[in-house]
Every structure is written in structure tokens, then in C-alpha cells.
C-alpha positions in Angstrom: 0.0 0.1 -0.2 1.2 3.6 -0.8 0.3 6.0 1.9 0.0 9.8 1.0 1.9 11.6 3.8 4.0 9.6 6.1 6.4 10.5 8.9 9.4 9.0 10.9 11.1 10.1 14.0 14.8 10.0 14.9 17.9 11.6 16.3 19.9 10.6 13.3 23.2 11.4 14.8 25.5 10.5 12.2 23.5 9.2 9.2 24.9 5.6 8.8 23.6 3.0 6.3 21.0 1.8 9.0 19.4 5.1 8.9 19.6 5.3 5.0 18.1 1.9 4.7 15.2 3.0 7.2 14.6 6.4 5.6 14.7 4.8 1.9 12.3 2.1 2.9 10.0 4.4 4.6 10.2 6.6 1.5 9.3 3.8 -0.8 5.9 3.3 0.8 4.6 7.1 0.7 4.3 9.8 -1.6 5.8 12.3 1.0 8.1 11.5 3.7 8.4 14.2 6.9 11.2 13.3 8.9 10.9 14.8 12.3 14.7 15.1 14.0 14.8 15.5 17.6 16.2 18.6 19.3 19.2 18.3 21.3 17.3 19.1 24.6 14.9 16.2 24.1 17.6 13.8 23.3 19.4 14.7 26.3 16.1 14.4 28.4 15.5 11.1 27.0 18.9 9.4 26.8 20.9 11.4 29.4 23.2 12.8 26.8 23.5 15.2 24.2 23.8 14.0 20.6 27.4 14.1 18.9 26.1 16.4 16.1 24.5 19.7 16.6 20.7 19.6 15.4 21.7 22.0 12.6 24.2 19.0 11.4 21.9 16.5 11.9 19.1 18.1 10.0 21.4 19.1 7.3 22.7 15.4 6.7 19.0 14.5 6.3 18.2 17.0 3.7 21.5 16.2 1.7 20.7 12.5 1.7 17.3 13.2 0.0 16.0 16.6 -0.7 12.6 15.2 -1.2 11.9 14.9 2.5 10.2 17.4 4.5 12.5 17.9 7.3 10.8 19.1 10.7 12.1 20.3 13.8 11.1 18.0 16.6 9.0 19.3 19.5 10.5 21.2 22.6 8.9 18.9 24.9 8.9 15.0 24.2 5.5 13.7 23.8 3.9 16.5 22.2 3.7 15.0 18.7 2.9 18.3 17.1 3.6 17.0 13.5 0.0 15.4 13.9 -1.4 18.9 14.4 0.5 20.5 11.6 0.3 17.8 8.8 -2.3 15.3 7.7 -0.3 12.1 8.6 -1.8 8.7 7.2 1.1 6.6 8.7 3.8 6.1 10.9 7.1 4.4 10.2 9.2 3.1 13.1 12.9 1.6 13.3 13.1 -1.9 14.5 14.2 -0.4 17.8 11.7 2.5 18.3 8.8 0.2 19.7 8.6 2.4 22.7 7.1 5.0 20.6 4.2 2.8 19.4 2.4 3.0 22.8 2.3 7.0 22.7 1.4 7.0 18.7 -1.4 4.8 18.8 -3.5 7.8 20.0 -3.5 9.2 16.8 -5.2 6.7 14.9 -3.0 5.8 12.2 -1.2 2.7 11.1 2.1 2.1 12.6 4.4 0.2 10.5 7.9 -1.0 11.3 11.2 -1.1 8.9 13.2 -4.2 9.4 17.0 -3.4 10.7 19.7 -3.3 8.3 22.5 -5.2 9.6 21.8 -4.1 13.3 25.0 -5.5 14.6 26.9 -3.0 12.2 24.7 0.0 12.0 23.0 0.3 15.4 23.6 4.0 16.6 24.5 3.1 19.9 27.0 0.7 18.9 28.8 3.4 16.6 29.1 6.0 19.4 
């Protein structure tokens, strides 16, 4: 099934092959992909550390990878999910390790689909830091 406008969420701290695989697979299932990039402060509040790259660097990497993506700045407060208020989202794509988000996102009544991992032992962000 091809969706009209879908969204992905992430930190994208270093756009490695796993991220590229995830983004490309999500893009292949939608006419328009919105990529929400987490703010530095939200990353710190959720993970206890700041990303290695600044928000601007992370956002720029996404834009350079695929200029067709609509890159959106994440919320200032985790859990607001304002992209659902500003865009008509008809699907959410999550990475294999983002199942924690599913509980919060079910309230938005859109399909939540998972993209399989791409060589997770090699390209998992936490293993690359």
C-alpha cells in the first residue's frame, strides 16, 4: 500500500547505512515522507546525553541525503507530537528499535508500521558511538 503523507522520528546522530536503509524504505511506501529530527534538549532528556552532532548538522545530513524529504524540527517537549497537528499524517514508520514510541503514537489513529533492521550488529547507533 502506498500512503500519501507519512512520518518518521529520530535523532539521526550520524547518518549511517542503517538510517539510510530505514529512510529509503519508508520513502518507498509513501508519496511524501516527513522526517522529524529530535532537538538536542529532548535527546538529552530522553537519553541522558546530548547528540555528538548539533541539531543543524543532523538536519542538514537528512536534507543532503534526500532533498524530497520534508525535514521538521522535533518538539521542544517530548511527547507533544505536534506534527500530527500541522500535517495530515496517514502512516507512521518506526525503526526496529523504536517500539517504545508505539504506545504513545497509537492515540493518533494512524497505521504504525515497522521497517526491519539493516545489519543491526553493524549499524546500530549505540554501537557506533
